[in-house]
LOSEFI-475947 format. One record per residue (C-alpha): residue number from 1; y, z, x negated. Coordinates in Angstrom, 2 decimals. Each point is the difference from the previous one (the first is absolute). Example, Ala and Ser with C-alpha at 12.3 -4.5 7.8 and 13.67 -1.06 7.14 Angstrom:
<pts>
<pt><num>1</num><c2>-4.50</c2><c3>7.80</c3><c1>-12.30</c1></pt>
<pt><num>2</num><c2>3.44</c2><c3>-0.66</c3><c1>-1.37</c1></pt>
</pts>
This chain:
<pts>
<pt><num>1</num><c2>-41.14</c2><c3>-39.08</c3><c1>-30.48</c1></pt>
<pt><num>2</num><c2>0.80</c2><c3>3.60</c3><c1>0.71</c1></pt>
<pt><num>3</num><c2>-1.73</c2><c3>2.30</c3><c1>-2.45</c1></pt>
<pt><num>4</num><c2>0.50</c2><c3>3.26</c3><c1>1.87</c1></pt>
<pt><num>5</num><c2>-2.87</c2><c3>1.52</c3><c1>1.89</c1></pt>
<pt><num>6</num><c2>0.65</c2><c3>-0.58</c3><c1>3.69</c1></pt>
<pt><num>7</num><c2>-1.15</c2><c3>2.58</c3><c1>2.53</c1></pt>
<pt><num>8</num><c2>1.12</c2><c3>0.76</c3><c1>3.52</c1></pt>
<pt><num>9</num><c2>1.72</c2><c3>3.15</c3><c1>-1.21</c1></pt>
<pt><num>10</num><c2>2.22</c2><c3>-1.59</c3><c1>-2.62</c1></pt>
<pt><num>11</num><c2>1.55</c2><c3>-3.08</c3><c1>1.60</c1></pt>
<pt><num>12</num><c2>2.34</c2><c3>-0.58</c3><c1>2.91</c1></pt>
<pt><num>13</num><c2>2.08</c2><c3>-2.83</c3><c1>1.41</c1></pt>
<pt><num>14</num><c2>3.68</c2><c3>0.76</c3><c1>-0.45</c1></pt>
<pt><num>15</num><c2>1.37</c2><c3>-3.07</c3><c1>1.65</c1></pt>
<pt><num>16</num><c2>-0.66</c2><c3>-3.42</c3><c1>1.39</c1></pt>
<pt><num>17</num><c2>2.45</c2><c3>-2.79</c3><c1>0.74</c1></pt>
<pt><num>18</num><c2>-1.49</c2><c3>-2.36</c3><c1>2.58</c1></pt>
<pt><num>19</num><c2>2.77</c2><c3>-2.55</c3><c1>-0.56</c1></pt>
<pt><num>20</num><c2>-0.65</c2><c3>-0.12</c3><c1>-3.76</c1></pt>
<pt><num>21</num><c2>-3.71</c2><c3>0.92</c3><c1>0.20</c1></pt>
<pt><num>22</num><c2>0.54</c2><c3>2.59</c3><c1>-2.73</c1></pt>
<pt><num>23</num><c2>-2.15</c2><c3>3.13</c3><c1>-0.18</c1></pt>
<pt><num>24</num><c2>0.87</c2><c3>2.98</c3><c1>-2.19</c1></pt>
<pt><num>25</num><c2>-2.75</c2><c3>2.45</c3><c1>-0.94</c1></pt>
<pt><num>26</num><c2>0.51</c2><c3>3.34</c3><c1>-1.74</c1></pt>
<pt><num>27</num><c2>-2.61</c2><c3>1.96</c3><c1>-1.90</c1></pt>
<pt><num>28</num><c2>0.27</c2><c3>3.77</c3><c1>-0.20</c1></pt>
<pt><num>29</num><c2>0.15</c2><c3>-0.49</c3><c1>-3.78</c1></pt>
<pt><num>30</num><c2>3.51</c2><c3>-1.39</c3><c1>0.57</c1></pt>
<pt><num>31</num><c2>-0.84</c2><c3>-3.66</c3><c1>-0.50</c1></pt>
<pt><num>32</num><c2>1.60</c2><c3>-2.35</c3><c1>2.51</c1></pt>
<pt><num>33</num><c2>-1.23</c2><c3>-3.57</c3><c1>0.50</c1></pt>
<pt><num>34</num><c2>1.44</c2><c3>-2.86</c3><c1>2.04</c1></pt>
<pt><num>35</num><c2>-2.34</c2><c3>-2.64</c3><c1>1.43</c1></pt>
<pt><num>36</num><c2>1.39</c2><c3>-3.33</c3><c1>1.17</c1></pt>
<pt><num>37</num><c2>-1.26</c2><c3>-2.42</c3><c1>2.70</c1></pt>
<pt><num>38</num><c2>-2.00</c2><c3>2.69</c3><c1>1.85</c1></pt>
<pt><num>39</num><c2>-0.56</c2><c3>-1.03</c3><c1>3.64</c1></pt>
<pt><num>40</num><c2>0.97</c2><c3>2.46</c3><c1>2.74</c1></pt>
<pt><num>41</num><c2>-3.60</c2><c3>0.26</c3><c1>1.20</c1></pt>
<pt><num>42</num><c2>-1.14</c2><c3>1.08</c3><c1>-3.48</c1></pt>
<pt><num>43</num><c2>2.66</c2><c3>2.71</c3><c1>-0.05</c1></pt>
<pt><num>44</num><c2>-1.05</c2><c3>1.14</c3><c1>3.49</c1></pt>
<pt><num>45</num><c2>-3.63</c2><c3>0.16</c3><c1>-1.09</c1></pt>
<pt><num>46</num><c2>1.01</c2><c3>2.01</c3><c1>-3.09</c1></pt>
<pt><num>47</num><c2>1.85</c2><c3>2.51</c3><c1>2.17</c1></pt>
<pt><num>48</num><c2>-3.00</c2><c3>0.29</c3><c1>2.35</c1></pt>
<pt><num>49</num><c2>-2.58</c2><c3>0.37</c3><c1>-2.77</c1></pt>
<pt><num>50</num><c2>-1.69</c2><c3>3.37</c3><c1>-0.32</c1></pt>
<pt><num>51</num><c2>0.20</c2><c3>-0.38</c3><c1>-3.78</c1></pt>
<pt><num>52</num><c2>3.19</c2><c3>-1.78</c3><c1>-0.98</c1></pt>
<pt><num>53</num><c2>-0.98</c2><c3>0.08</c3><c1>-3.65</c1></pt>
<pt><num>54</num><c2>-3.30</c2><c3>-1.76</c3><c1>0.65</c1></pt>
<pt><num>55</num><c2>1.69</c2><c3>-2.56</c3><c1>2.24</c1></pt>
<pt><num>56</num><c2>2.65</c2><c3>-0.68</c3><c1>-2.65</c1></pt>
<pt><num>57</num><c2>-2.65</c2><c3>-0.48</c3><c1>-2.67</c1></pt>
<pt><num>58</num><c2>-2.17</c2><c3>-2.32</c3><c1>2.14</c1></pt>
<pt><num>59</num><c2>2.51</c2><c3>-2.05</c3><c1>1.98</c1></pt>
<pt><num>60</num><c2>3.38</c2><c3>0.08</c3><c1>-1.76</c1></pt>
<pt><num>61</num><c2>-0.39</c2><c3>0.51</c3><c1>-3.75</c1></pt>
<pt><num>62</num><c2>-0.45</c2><c3>-3.31</c3><c1>-1.76</c1></pt>
<pt><num>63</num><c2>0.63</c2><c3>-2.06</c3><c1>3.16</c1></pt>
<pt><num>64</num><c2>3.79</c2><c3>0.20</c3><c1>0.15</c1></pt>
<pt><num>65</num><c2>2.62</c2><c3>-0.25</c3><c1>-2.75</c1></pt>
<pt><num>66</num><c2>1.38</c2><c3>3.38</c3><c1>-1.05</c1></pt>
<pt><num>67</num><c2>2.00</c2><c3>1.80</c3><c1>-2.60</c1></pt>
<pt><num>68</num><c2>0.46</c2><c3>3.60</c3><c1>-0.99</c1></pt>
<pt><num>69</num><c2>3.40</c2><c3>1.35</c3><c1>0.96</c1></pt>
<pt><num>70</num><c2>-0.14</c2><c3>3.46</c3><c1>-1.56</c1></pt>
<pt><num>71</num><c2>-2.20</c2><c3>2.82</c3><c1>-1.19</c1></pt>
</pts>
């Protein structure tokens, strides 16, 4: 599980590969995470969410395999 506090202001999507279903998320703290097996519709919903941090915490974190890349 991610241990960083997740708010709308400190997280952003930095990339999504539809072919590989890989989502990369960066925190303003510098931490970069890669989530695997994320469906395109989940990524679209994340991008449309008014609070990306809340969406990540409720619908992505803990549901898809991930690893920390840096930070």
